[in-house]
C-alpha positions as CSV (number, residue, x, y, z in Angstrom):
1,M,-10.7,23.6,-4.1
2,E,-11.3,21.2,-7.0
3,T,-14.2,22.2,-9.2
4,P,-17.3,19.9,-8.4
5,F,-18.2,17.5,-11.1
6,P,-21.3,15.4,-11.9
7,T,-21.1,11.8,-10.7
8,L,-18.7,10.0,-13.0
9,V,-18.5,6.2,-13.5
10,L,-14.9,5.1,-13.1
11,P,-13.6,2.5,-15.5
12,T,-13.3,-1.1,-14.1
13,L,-9.5,-1.8,-13.9
14,T,-8.9,-5.5,-14.0
15,P,-5.6,-7.2,-12.9
16,Y,-3.0,-7.3,-15.7
17,P,-0.3,-10.0,-16.0
18,T,3.2,-8.9,-15.4
19,D,4.9,-7.2,-18.4
20,Q,1.6,-6.4,-20.2
21,R,0.7,-3.2,-22.0
22,F,-2.8,-1.8,-21.5
23,S,-4.6,1.4,-22.3
24,I,-5.9,3.9,-19.7
25,G,-7.8,5.9,-22.3
26,Q,-7.5,7.8,-25.5
27,S,-6.3,11.2,-26.6
28,L,-8.5,13.8,-28.4
29,E,-7.4,12.4,-31.7
30,G,-8.0,8.8,-30.7
31,R,-4.5,7.7,-29.8
32,Q,-4.2,5.3,-26.9
33,L,-2.6,6.3,-23.6
34,W,-0.5,3.1,-23.2
35,A,0.7,1.9,-19.8
36,W,3.0,-1.0,-19.0
37,Q,2.8,-3.0,-15.7
38,F,5.6,-4.9,-14.1
39,G,5.0,-6.9,-10.9
40,D,1.9,-7.2,-8.9
41,G,2.8,-6.1,-5.3
42,P,0.6,-4.0,-3.1
43,Y,2.7,-0.8,-3.5
44,T,2.0,0.8,-6.9
45,I,4.6,3.2,-8.3
46,V,3.6,5.1,-11.4
47,L,6.1,6.8,-13.8
48,V,4.7,9.3,-16.4
49,G,6.5,10.7,-19.3
50,G,5.5,13.1,-22.1
51,I,2.7,15.1,-20.5
52,H,4.2,17.9,-22.6
53,G,4.4,15.8,-25.8
54,G,7.1,16.2,-28.3
55,F,8.2,19.5,-26.7
56,E,9.7,17.3,-23.9
57,G,10.1,14.3,-26.1
58,N,13.2,13.1,-24.2
59,T,10.9,12.2,-21.3
60,V,9.0,9.8,-23.6
61,V,12.3,8.2,-24.6
62,L,13.3,7.9,-21.0
63,A,10.0,6.2,-20.0
64,E,10.4,3.8,-23.0
65,E,14.0,3.1,-21.9
66,L,12.7,2.2,-18.5
67,V,10.0,-0.1,-20.0
68,D,12.7,-1.8,-22.1
69,Y,14.9,-2.2,-19.0
70,F,12.3,-3.8,-16.8
71,R,11.2,-6.1,-19.7
72,R,14.8,-7.3,-19.9
73,H,15.3,-7.4,-16.1
74,P,12.0,-8.4,-14.5
75,D,13.8,-9.5,-11.4
76,D,14.7,-5.8,-10.8
77,V,11.0,-5.2,-9.9
78,L,10.9,-6.0,-6.2
79,P,8.2,-8.4,-4.9
80,P,6.1,-5.8,-2.9
81,V,6.0,-3.4,-5.9
82,R,3.7,-3.0,-8.9
83,L,5.5,-0.7,-11.3
84,V,3.3,1.1,-13.9
85,I,5.0,3.2,-16.7
86,I,3.0,5.5,-18.9
87,P,5.5,6.7,-21.6
88,A,3.4,9.3,-23.4
89,A,0.6,11.1,-21.5
90,N,0.2,13.5,-24.4
91,P,0.5,11.3,-27.6
92,D,-1.1,14.0,-29.8
93,G,1.5,16.5,-28.7
94,L,4.2,13.9,-29.3
95,A,3.0,13.5,-32.9
96,R,3.3,17.3,-33.4
97,G,7.1,17.2,-32.8
98,A,9.6,19.1,-30.7
99,G,8.4,22.7,-31.3
100,I,6.2,24.6,-28.9
101,E,3.1,23.3,-30.6
102,G,4.2,19.8,-29.5
103,R,3.8,20.8,-25.9
104,F,0.0,21.0,-26.1
105,N,-2.7,18.5,-27.0
106,A,-4.7,18.6,-30.2
107,R,-6.9,21.4,-28.8
108,G,-3.9,23.5,-27.9
109,V,-4.3,22.9,-24.2
110,D,-1.3,22.6,-21.9
111,L,-2.2,19.3,-20.1
112,N,-0.1,20.2,-17.0
113,R,-2.3,23.3,-16.5
114,N,-5.5,21.3,-16.7
115,W,-5.7,19.7,-13.3
116,G,-7.9,20.6,-10.3
117,C,-5.4,22.0,-7.7
118,E,-5.3,25.8,-8.0
119,W,-6.5,25.7,-11.6
120,S,-6.8,29.1,-13.2
121,D,-8.3,30.3,-16.4
122,S,-5.1,32.0,-17.2
123,A,-1.8,30.1,-17.2
124,V,1.8,30.7,-18.2
125,L,5.0,29.0,-19.3
126,R,7.6,31.4,-18.2
127,D,6.4,34.7,-19.9
128,L,4.2,32.9,-22.5
129,E,0.5,32.6,-21.9
130,V,-0.8,29.0,-22.4
131,N,-4.2,27.6,-22.7
132,P,-5.3,25.7,-19.5
133,G,-8.5,24.5,-21.0
134,P,-12.0,25.9,-20.2
135,R,-12.1,24.0,-16.8
136,P,-10.1,21.5,-14.8
137,F,-10.0,18.0,-16.5
138,S,-11.6,19.3,-19.7
139,E,-9.2,17.2,-21.8
140,P,-9.6,13.5,-22.3
141,E,-5.9,12.9,-21.6
142,S,-5.9,14.5,-18.1
143,L,-9.3,13.0,-17.4
144,A,-8.0,9.5,-18.2
145,L,-5.1,10.0,-15.9
146,R,-7.4,11.3,-13.2
147,F,-9.6,8.2,-13.5
148,F,-6.6,6.0,-13.3
149,F,-5.1,7.6,-10.3
150,I,-8.4,7.7,-8.4
151,A,-9.0,4.0,-9.2
152,E,-5.4,2.8,-8.4
153,Q,-4.5,5.1,-5.4
154,P,-0.8,4.7,-6.1
155,S,1.8,4.8,-3.4
156,A,4.0,7.3,-5.3
157,V,4.0,9.0,-8.7
158,I,6.9,10.5,-10.7
159,F,6.3,12.8,-13.7
160,Y,9.3,13.3,-16.0
161,H,9.9,16.7,-17.5
162,S,12.8,18.7,-19.0
163,A,15.0,20.5,-18.5
164,A,15.4,22.3,-15.2
165,G,17.6,19.6,-13.7
166,G,16.0,19.0,-10.3
167,V,13.4,17.2,-8.2
168,F,10.2,19.2,-7.4
169,L,7.6,17.9,-5.1
170,G,3.9,18.2,-5.6
171,Q,2.2,20.5,-3.1
172,C,-1.3,22.0,-3.0
173,G,-2.4,24.7,-0.5
174,D,-1.4,24.0,3.1
175,E,-1.0,20.2,2.5
176,P,2.7,19.5,3.3
177,P,4.7,17.9,0.5
178,A,6.2,14.4,0.8
179,R,9.6,15.6,1.8
180,W,10.9,12.0,2.2
181,L,10.3,11.5,-1.5
182,G,12.3,14.6,-2.5
183,E,15.2,13.6,-0.2
184,L,15.1,10.0,-1.5
185,L,15.2,11.0,-5.2
186,E,17.9,13.6,-4.6
187,N,20.1,11.1,-2.8
188,A,19.5,8.4,-5.5
189,T,19.8,10.5,-8.6
190,G,22.0,13.5,-7.7
191,Y,19.3,15.9,-9.0
192,P,19.0,18.7,-6.4
193,H,15.7,18.8,-4.5
194,L,14.4,22.3,-5.2
195,T,11.4,24.5,-4.8
196,F,9.9,25.6,-8.1
197,D,9.8,29.4,-7.9
198,Y,10.8,30.3,-11.5
199,Y,7.2,31.4,-12.3
200,E,3.7,30.6,-11.1
201,V,2.3,27.2,-12.1
202,S,-1.4,26.5,-11.9
203,G,-3.4,23.3,-12.5
204,D,-0.3,21.0,-12.1
205,A,-0.8,17.2,-12.0
206,S,1.7,16.6,-9.2
207,N,0.1,19.2,-7.1
208,W,-3.4,17.7,-7.6
209,L,-2.0,14.3,-6.4
210,A,-0.4,15.9,-3.4
211,E,-3.8,17.4,-2.5
212,R,-5.2,13.9,-2.5
213,G,-2.4,12.7,-0.2
214,I,-0.5,10.8,-2.9
215,P,3.2,11.4,-2.8
216,A,4.2,12.9,-6.2
217,A,7.2,14.5,-7.7
218,I,8.4,16.0,-10.9
219,I,11.9,15.1,-12.1
220,E,13.3,17.5,-14.6
221,T,16.2,16.1,-16.7
222,Y,19.3,18.3,-17.2
223,T,18.7,18.9,-20.9
224,K,15.9,18.5,-23.5
225,Q,18.1,16.0,-25.5
226,E,19.4,13.5,-23.0
227,T,17.3,11.1,-20.9
228,D,19.7,10.8,-17.9
229,F,18.7,7.1,-18.0
230,E,21.2,5.7,-15.5
231,I,20.5,8.2,-12.7
232,N,16.7,8.0,-13.3
233,L,16.9,4.2,-13.1
234,A,18.7,4.6,-9.8
235,G,15.8,6.8,-8.6
236,V,13.2,4.1,-9.5
237,I,15.2,1.4,-7.8
238,A,15.6,3.5,-4.7
239,L,11.9,4.2,-4.6
240,Q,11.2,0.5,-4.9
241,C,13.6,-0.2,-2.1
242,H,11.8,2.2,0.1
243,F,8.5,0.3,-0.3
244,A,10.1,-3.1,-0.4
245,L,11.7,-2.6,3.0
246,E,8.5,-1.3,4.4
247,G,6.6,-4.2,2.8
248,Q,8.9,-6.8,4.4
249,E,7.9,-5.5,7.8
250,E,4.2,-5.3,6.9
251,F,3.4,-8.3,4.6
252,E,4.4,-11.8,5.7
253,A,4.1,-12.9,2.0
254,F,7.2,-10.9,1.2
255,Q,9.4,-12.1,4.1
256,G,11.2,-14.5,1.6
257,A,12.3,-11.7,-0.7
258,D,15.4,-10.9,1.2
259,A,17.8,-11.9,-1.6
260,A,16.2,-9.5,-4.1
261,V,16.2,-6.7,-1.6
262,L,19.8,-7.2,-0.6
263,R,20.9,-7.3,-4.2
264,L,19.3,-3.9,-5.1
265,C,18.9,-2.1,-1.9
266,Q,22.3,-2.1,-0.2
């Protein structure tokens, strides 16, 4: 169960024009957690890179490549979709470089051990003990993401990590994972849809989202150097197509979007 919190006032999130950068909060050292929005449809897809900072810096590069792609190809955001990309969820860790210290935030906390689902005061990375923080959401970066997800209630979230080369679904307790999301991403990207059983993970962001009924997945790139851009772009397009086809059935306003759907979703 998630640790109870005092009543918190959520930030007011105003609509943003297409292709606009905005901040969802600040890091411990005052760096902005920037996000980019493309499209304004009813299905919000969120892509998050760099929760492990410079230690997994290729995921920040991947997210920035996706930002650049959709800035240059705005028509590849399908009408029922609002695509939000957060390139660096741990900008302080990114500033610390590619060593192990770059995995953590400025307080030395592993931000992907700081979430409310099955949080533990002891946490590991393989056989290395890591700091999960003194309590769930103790860190400004994870708290900012939490606020954002609660306010936005996205239709699906993908976190990019490296480098186990697979798709891993968020799951918490007895809540079943969104298996359709794992199958879709496996078919689109070629990454195998796997169960993460290499070591015990506590306080994971994707698991917390799954606990709240939000489909979430981790995509692990094949290496820590490459971004696997083309196959990850294919995954984002396929996820858009999933919601676009659903949206065409549900929302009359998007009945005229057949050409864009046919172009990308054959």
